[in-house]
N, C-alpha and C positions, 0 to 999 in steps of 0.2 A: 316576614310579615309581606314582603312585595308580593312573594309568590301566592299568597292568599288573594290579594287584593286585584294583581294584575287581571286575572281572568275574569274579576267581576267588571272592572273597568273596561276590558274589552268585548263582554257580553252586551255591556250600556250602549256602546257604540254599534256593536252589530243590531241591537235591537230597533234604536232609530233607524237603520237603513232600512231594517225589515218591516218596519211599520210603514214606512214611506213608499216602500216596493209593493205592498200588499192594498193599502189602504189609500195611498196618497192620490190614486187617478179619482178617487169620489168626487173631488173637486173640479174635477176637469168630464164631467160627463158628455160633453160634447165631443170631447177626441174620438178618434175611431178606436175601436177595440184593438186592432192589431197594432197600433201606435202604443196603445198604453199598457198592452202585454209586452213590448218590445223595451219599453222604457223601463218597467217592473223587473224584467230580466237584468236590465243594465244597474239597476241599481241593487238587485241582489247579489250581483256580482261582488259588490264591494261589502254586502253583507257577509258574504262567507268568506271574504277576506280577514276578517274581523273575529265570524265565530270558529273558525276552526283551529285558528291558535288557542282561543280563548279556551276552547274545549281540551287540545291537547295539554296548554299547561296547565289547565286546571284540574285535570285528570291525574295531576302529579299530588295534589293536595287534599281532593275531594274526589268520592266515589262518584259512579255516573247519576246515582239518582239523586244526590246532594246538587250536582252541577245542573241536571232537568231540572230541579227545584228552585233552585237561585234563576236560572233562565226564565221560567213563567213567572216569578215574583217581578223579575226586569220588567218583562214584557208586559205585565198588569198595570205597572205604573207609567212605563212609557206609553202604552196603548191610550191611557185614562186622560195624560195631560195632552196628548194627539188628537185625542176625541172632541177633549175641551177645546182647546186651543188651535187646532188648525181648521177642525171640521165645523167647530163650534157647535157641539151638541151639549145638552146637558147634562150633568153625569147626576145621576139619584140615588137617595138613599138606600135604595134595595142593591145597589152595585156597591157599594162602601160595605154593607152586612155579606155580602157574597165573597167581598176581598177579605174581610175579619176572618171567615172559616176557612179559606184558603191561608190565611197566614198562621193558624191555628195548625194546618196541614204541616206546615214548615216547619212548625215548633216540634212537634211529634217525628220528623223525618231525620231532624239532626240532633234527637235526644240520643244520648248516649245510652 
């Protein structure tokens, strides 16, 4: 059971780092672009430290399409929380509808 859950936990941690690397600088628009690029790259290093092992371990129990699907769902959840809690943006009903369609895609990808 742990071999199924460990990659997911690592992907969650990886996505938190990734989201901050990609979008965290949007709260610091007065910072020089070269500074936010450098900081983003430093944060991305830690993202890779979790993402690469997650995919390596995950590929033992999931196929690559399933791994990518898991990662995308995690990304949507983390990004939604990040945009509302950190960037203080509004979560709209049409975003939810779009996510429901993505969840339907997950159903079909994991269907035996």
